C-alpha positions as CSV (number, residue, x, y, z in Angstrom):
1,X,47.0,-28.7,25.7
2,X,43.3,-28.4,25.5
3,X,41.4,-31.6,26.4
4,X,39.7,-31.7,23.0
5,X,43.1,-31.7,21.2
6,X,44.2,-34.7,23.3
7,X,41.0,-36.5,22.7
8,X,41.1,-36.0,18.9
9,X,44.7,-37.2,18.7
10,X,44.0,-40.5,20.4
11,X,40.5,-40.9,18.7
12,X,42.2,-40.5,15.3
13,X,44.5,-43.4,16.0
14,X,41.6,-45.6,17.1
15,X,39.8,-44.8,13.9
16,X,42.9,-45.7,11.9
17,X,43.4,-49.0,13.7
18,X,39.8,-50.0,13.3
19,X,39.7,-48.9,9.6
20,X,42.7,-50.9,8.5
21,X,41.3,-54.0,10.3
22,X,37.9,-53.4,8.6
23,X,39.5,-53.1,5.2
24,X,41.2,-56.5,5.6
25,X,38.1,-58.2,7.2
26,X,35.8,-57.1,4.4
27,X,38.0,-58.8,1.7
28,X,38.8,-62.0,3.4
29,X,36.6,-63.9,0.9
30,X,38.5,-62.3,-2.0
31,X,41.9,-63.1,-0.5
32,X,40.8,-66.7,0.0
33,X,39.7,-66.9,-3.6
34,X,42.9,-65.4,-5.0
35,X,45.1,-67.9,-3.1
36,X,42.6,-70.7,-3.4
37,X,42.4,-71.2,0.3
38,X,40.1,-73.9,1.7
39,X,38.5,-73.5,5.2
40,X,41.4,-75.3,6.9
41,X,44.1,-73.2,5.2
42,X,42.2,-70.0,5.9
43,X,41.6,-71.0,9.5
44,X,45.3,-71.7,9.9
45,X,46.3,-68.3,8.5
46,X,43.8,-66.5,10.8
47,X,45.3,-68.4,13.8
48,X,48.7,-67.3,12.6
49,X,47.5,-63.7,12.5
50,X,46.2,-64.0,16.1
51,X,49.5,-65.5,17.1
52,X,51.2,-62.4,15.8
53,X,49.0,-60.3,18.0
54,X,49.5,-62.2,21.1
55,X,53.4,-62.2,20.6
56,X,53.3,-58.4,20.1
57,X,51.2,-57.4,23.1
58,X,54.0,-57.5,25.7
59,X,56.5,-56.1,23.4
60,X,54.3,-53.1,22.6
61,X,53.6,-52.7,26.3
62,X,57.3,-52.5,27.1
63,X,58.1,-50.1,24.2
64,X,55.2,-47.8,25.4
65,X,56.5,-47.7,28.9
66,X,60.1,-47.1,27.8
67,X,59.6,-44.8,24.8
68,X,56.3,-43.3,25.3
69,X,52.8,-44.5,24.2
70,X,52.3,-41.8,21.7
71,X,55.6,-42.4,19.9
72,X,55.0,-46.2,19.9
73,X,51.5,-45.8,18.5
74,X,52.8,-43.6,15.7
75,X,55.6,-45.8,14.7
76,X,53.4,-48.9,14.8
77,X,50.7,-47.3,12.8
78,X,53.1,-46.9,9.8
79,X,54.1,-50.6,10.1
80,X,50.5,-51.7,10.4
81,X,49.7,-49.8,7.0
82,X,52.7,-51.5,5.4
83,X,51.5,-54.9,6.6
84,X,48.1,-54.3,4.9
85,X,49.9,-53.4,1.7
86,X,52.0,-56.6,2.0
87,X,48.8,-58.7,2.2
88,X,47.5,-57.2,-1.0
89,X,50.8,-57.8,-2.9
90,X,51.5,-61.3,-1.6
91,X,52.1,-63.5,-4.6
92,X,51.9,-66.9,-2.9
93,X,50.8,-68.7,0.3
94,X,54.1,-68.3,2.2
95,X,54.4,-64.6,1.5
96,X,50.7,-64.3,2.6
97,X,51.4,-66.1,5.8
98,X,54.3,-63.8,6.6
99,X,52.3,-60.7,5.8
100,X,49.3,-61.9,8.0
101,X,51.6,-62.6,10.9
102,X,53.0,-59.1,10.6
103,X,49.5,-57.6,10.1
104,X,48.3,-59.4,13.3
105,X,51.5,-58.3,15.2
106,X,51.2,-54.7,14.2
107,X,47.5,-54.6,14.9
108,X,48.0,-56.1,18.3
109,X,51.0,-53.8,19.0
110,X,49.1,-50.7,18.1
111,X,46.1,-51.9,20.1
112,X,48.2,-51.9,23.3
113,X,50.1,-48.7,22.5
114,X,47.0,-46.7,21.6
115,X,45.2,-47.9,24.7
116,X,48.1,-46.9,26.9
117,X,48.0,-43.5,25.2
118,X,44.3,-43.4,25.8
119,X,45.0,-44.0,29.5
120,X,47.3,-41.1,29.6
121,X,44.8,-38.9,27.7
122,X,42.1,-39.9,30.2
123,X,44.3,-38.8,33.1
124,X,45.0,-35.5,31.4
125,X,41.4,-34.8,30.5
126,X,40.3,-35.7,34.0
127,X,37.2,-37.6,33.3
128,X,36.3,-41.1,31.7
129,X,36.8,-41.0,28.0
130,X,38.0,-44.6,27.3
131,X,34.6,-45.8,26.0
132,X,34.4,-43.1,23.4
133,X,37.8,-44.1,22.1
134,X,36.6,-47.6,21.6
135,X,33.5,-46.3,19.9
136,X,35.9,-44.6,17.4
137,X,37.6,-48.0,16.8
138,X,34.1,-49.5,16.0
139,X,33.4,-46.5,13.7
140,X,36.7,-47.0,11.9
141,X,36.0,-50.7,11.5
142,X,32.7,-49.9,9.9
143,X,34.3,-47.4,7.5
144,X,36.9,-49.9,6.5
145,X,34.2,-52.6,5.9
146,X,32.2,-50.1,3.9
147,X,35.1,-49.5,1.6
148,X,35.3,-53.2,1.0
149,X,31.7,-53.3,0.1
150,X,32.1,-50.5,-2.4
151,X,35.3,-52.0,-3.8
152,X,33.8,-55.4,-4.2
153,X,30.6,-54.1,-5.7
154,X,32.6,-52.1,-8.4
155,X,35.0,-55.0,-9.2
156,X,38.1,-53.5,-7.7
157,X,40.9,-55.9,-7.1
158,X,42.4,-56.3,-3.6
159,X,45.7,-54.5,-4.3
160,X,44.3,-51.2,-5.5
161,X,41.5,-51.3,-2.9
162,X,44.0,-51.9,0.1
163,X,46.5,-49.3,-1.1
164,X,43.9,-46.6,-1.9
165,X,41.8,-47.2,1.2
166,X,44.9,-47.4,3.5
167,X,46.4,-44.2,2.2
168,X,43.1,-42.4,2.4
169,X,42.4,-43.3,6.0
170,X,46.1,-42.5,6.9
171,X,45.9,-39.1,5.2
172,X,42.6,-38.3,7.1
173,X,43.6,-39.4,10.5
174,X,47.3,-39.0,11.0
175,X,47.3,-35.1,10.9
176,X,44.9,-35.1,13.9
177,X,47.3,-37.4,15.9
178,X,50.3,-35.2,15.1
179,X,50.6,-33.2,18.3
180,X,53.3,-32.6,20.9
181,X,52.8,-35.1,23.7
182,X,55.1,-36.1,26.4
183,X,54.6,-39.4,28.2
184,X,54.1,-39.5,32.0
185,X,57.6,-38.8,33.2
186,X,57.4,-41.1,36.3
187,X,56.0,-44.1,34.3
188,X,58.8,-44.4,31.7
189,X,62.0,-46.5,31.5
190,X,60.5,-49.1,33.8
191,X,62.7,-52.2,34.2
192,X,61.2,-55.6,34.4
193,X,60.3,-58.7,32.1
194,X,58.6,-58.2,28.8
195,X,55.9,-60.7,29.3
196,X,53.8,-60.2,32.5
197,X,50.6,-62.1,33.3
198,X,48.0,-60.1,35.3
199,X,48.0,-60.9,39.0
200,X,46.3,-59.8,42.1
201,X,43.3,-57.5,41.5
202,X,44.4,-57.0,37.9
203,X,43.9,-60.8,37.2
204,X,40.1,-60.3,37.9
205,X,40.1,-57.2,35.5
206,X,41.6,-59.6,32.9
207,X,38.9,-62.2,33.8
208,X,36.2,-59.6,33.1
209,X,37.7,-58.8,29.8
210,X,38.0,-62.5,29.0
211,X,34.3,-63.1,29.8
212,X,33.2,-60.2,27.6
213,X,35.4,-61.0,24.7
214,X,34.2,-64.6,24.6
215,X,30.7,-63.2,24.1
216,X,31.9,-60.8,21.4
217,X,33.8,-63.6,19.6
218,X,30.8,-65.9,19.9
219,X,28.4,-63.3,18.5
220,X,30.6,-62.7,15.5
221,X,30.6,-66.2,14.5
222,X,27.4,-67.7,15.7
223,X,24.7,-65.1,15.9
224,X,23.6,-65.6,12.3
225,X,23.5,-69.4,12.7
226,X,21.4,-69.1,15.9
227,X,18.9,-67.1,14.0
228,X,18.6,-69.6,11.3
229,X,18.4,-72.7,13.6
230,X,16.2,-71.2,16.3
231,X,13.9,-68.9,14.3
232,X,13.9,-70.2,10.8
233,X,15.4,-66.9,9.5
234,X,16.6,-66.8,5.9
235,X,20.2,-65.7,5.0
236,X,19.4,-62.0,4.7
237,X,17.4,-61.9,7.9
238,X,20.2,-63.8,9.7
239,X,22.8,-61.3,8.6
240,X,20.9,-58.6,10.4
241,X,21.6,-60.2,13.7
242,X,25.3,-59.2,14.0
243,X,24.5,-55.8,12.7
244,X,22.0,-55.2,15.5
245,X,24.5,-56.3,18.0
246,X,27.2,-54.0,16.5
247,X,25.0,-50.9,16.3
248,X,23.9,-51.3,19.9
249,X,27.6,-51.7,20.9
250,X,28.7,-48.6,19.1
251,X,25.8,-46.5,20.4
252,X,26.4,-47.6,24.0
253,X,30.2,-46.9,23.7
254,X,29.3,-43.3,22.7
255,X,27.3,-43.0,25.9
256,X,29.7,-45.2,28.0
257,X,31.8,-42.5,29.5
258,X,28.7,-40.7,30.8
259,X,27.4,-44.0,32.2
260,X,30.7,-44.5,34.0
261,X,30.7,-41.0,35.3
262,X,27.2,-41.2,36.6
263,X,27.2,-44.6,38.3
264,X,30.9,-45.2,38.8
265,X,33.0,-48.0,37.2
266,X,31.9,-50.8,39.5
267,X,28.2,-50.2,39.2
268,X,28.6,-49.6,35.5
269,X,30.3,-53.0,35.1
270,X,27.7,-54.8,37.1
271,X,24.9,-53.2,35.2
272,X,26.7,-54.2,32.0
273,X,27.1,-57.8,33.0
274,X,23.4,-57.9,34.1
275,X,22.3,-56.5,30.7
276,X,24.4,-58.9,28.7
277,X,23.1,-61.9,30.7
278,X,19.6,-60.8,30.3
279,X,20.2,-60.3,26.5
280,X,21.3,-63.9,26.2
281,X,18.2,-65.2,27.9
282,X,16.0,-63.0,25.8
283,X,17.7,-64.2,22.6
284,X,17.5,-67.9,23.5
285,X,14.5,-68.7,25.5
286,X,11.5,-67.2,23.5
287,X,13.0,-68.5,20.2
288,X,11.3,-65.9,18.0
289,X,13.0,-63.7,15.4
290,X,12.1,-60.4,17.0
291,X,13.0,-61.4,20.6
292,X,16.3,-62.9,19.4
293,X,17.2,-59.6,17.7
294,X,16.2,-57.8,20.9
295,X,18.4,-60.1,22.9
296,X,21.3,-59.4,20.5
297,X,20.8,-55.6,21.0
298,X,20.9,-56.1,24.8
299,X,24.0,-58.2,24.5
300,X,25.7,-55.4,22.5
301,X,24.7,-52.9,25.1
302,X,26.0,-55.0,27.9
303,X,29.3,-55.9,26.4
304,X,30.0,-52.4,25.0
305,X,31.8,-50.8,28.0
306,X,33.5,-53.8,29.6
307,X,36.6,-53.6,27.6
308,X,37.0,-49.8,28.0
309,X,36.5,-50.2,31.8
310,X,39.1,-53.0,31.9
311,X,41.7,-51.0,29.9
312,X,41.0,-47.8,32.0
313,X,41.5,-49.8,35.2
314,X,44.7,-51.3,33.8
315,X,46.2,-48.0,32.7
316,X,45.9,-46.8,36.3
317,X,47.1,-50.0,38.0
318,X,49.2,-49.3,41.1
319,X,51.5,-52.3,40.7
320,X,52.3,-52.5,37.0
321,X,53.3,-49.8,34.5
322,X,50.5,-48.8,32.1
323,X,51.9,-50.6,29.1
324,X,52.6,-53.9,30.9
325,X,49.2,-53.8,32.6
326,X,47.3,-53.1,29.4
327,X,49.4,-55.8,27.5
328,X,48.5,-58.4,30.2
329,X,44.8,-57.6,30.1
330,X,44.9,-57.6,26.3
331,X,46.4,-61.1,26.3
332,X,43.4,-62.3,28.2
333,X,40.9,-60.3,26.3
334,X,42.2,-61.5,22.9
335,X,42.3,-65.1,24.1
336,X,38.6,-64.8,24.8
337,X,37.8,-63.6,21.3
338,X,39.8,-66.6,20.0
339,X,38.2,-69.1,22.4
340,X,34.6,-67.8,22.1
341,X,33.6,-69.4,18.7
342,X,35.2,-72.8,19.3
343,X,33.8,-73.0,22.9
344,X,30.3,-72.4,21.6
345,X,30.9,-74.8,18.7
346,X,32.0,-77.6,20.9
347,X,29.1,-77.0,23.4
348,X,26.6,-76.8,20.6
349,X,27.8,-80.2,19.3
350,X,27.4,-81.7,22.7
351,X,24.0,-80.1,23.5
352,X,22.4,-77.5,21.1
353,X,23.4,-74.0,20.0
354,X,20.7,-72.3,22.1
355,X,22.0,-74.3,25.2
356,X,25.6,-73.4,24.3
357,X,24.7,-69.7,24.2
358,X,23.6,-70.0,27.9
359,X,27.3,-70.3,28.6
360,X,27.6,-66.6,27.7
361,X,24.9,-65.8,30.2
362,X,26.9,-67.6,32.9
363,X,30.1,-65.7,32.0
364,X,28.1,-62.3,31.9
365,X,27.0,-63.3,35.4
366,X,30.6,-63.6,36.4
367,X,31.2,-60.1,35.2
368,X,28.6,-59.0,37.8
369,X,30.4,-60.9,40.5
370,X,33.8,-59.6,39.6
371,X,32.7,-56.0,38.9
372,X,34.3,-54.7,41.9
373,X,37.7,-55.3,40.4
374,X,37.4,-52.4,38.0
375,X,37.5,-49.8,40.9
376,X,40.7,-47.9,40.4
377,X,43.1,-47.1,43.3
378,X,41.8,-43.6,43.1
379,X,39.5,-41.6,40.8
380,X,40.7,-39.9,37.7
381,X,41.6,-36.3,38.5
382,X,42.1,-33.4,36.1
383,X,45.7,-32.6,35.3
384,X,47.3,-29.6,37.0
């Protein structure tokens, strides 16, 4: 199979996964309005969705190992699309809660399965490509969010928007993923427990993912507020902060595989951690609008390749099967995204928001210290 075909197949699934999540995220206010959800109720539902993902991670890892990552990704994709439709058609709070739990579970399961498949593709292609797959997820999320902007601007209700956008992205992406693919024969039907925590060197890989995801989660919820409080930015100017961060992250992920190939995973991880830490300092210390935006861009550049490096290392772990290893790292990574916003919030309450952001600099420094953990047992080699 040509390497390009393998890359397109996996990339299509990353785009699909990101787009479905972007479709949902772009209409959260509309869903909250339809069901008359206050901040507490909405927060509880979002936590329920996250719980679904965490429960699904180890299950998806086991299924990927025993039945093949490609097959598991495909089957989960259809369930993920169906869960999006259920959100749109939920008539009451209870049905919405069930739908969101399913949506979180299928999103998380597909995330583990497609990253396991990405690890197989990387081994087959014979060079680092994980970062480019994560760039495709970000691209898909942007496409999904754009569909929400268009739908909301033209007065489309949630149900027709979710169904039309979900079907369209499925029709566009699924044909590219429809290729013959056999899972690695020596890595399937692996016995063992479903839930496995990372241990040994893989624990430090998970710790790196945790540090990076705390930064990503914190930026998503607090970047705009930092701009307002520290620089006096208005609402429109503040909204630009996360956009700058996201664009920098996507652009770096598109270059991330070349960076890894040039410097090696360990040096790349340490450079990334140094860049993220520097970005936090630039964003916080001068306290001007332009410098804060520049700091956000550096943070996006720094955080961009950490998760791809962590997943690539997990997929080639010598002790755990690919599905179990990726599921264990995903659990820590997703935990960081969940913990990031409240950690910064509590610290800001005790000190100040700029001071709380310095926690991210310390965690980025920890990425530098632990960077050696992403060195694989052996370099990726082309398939025979």
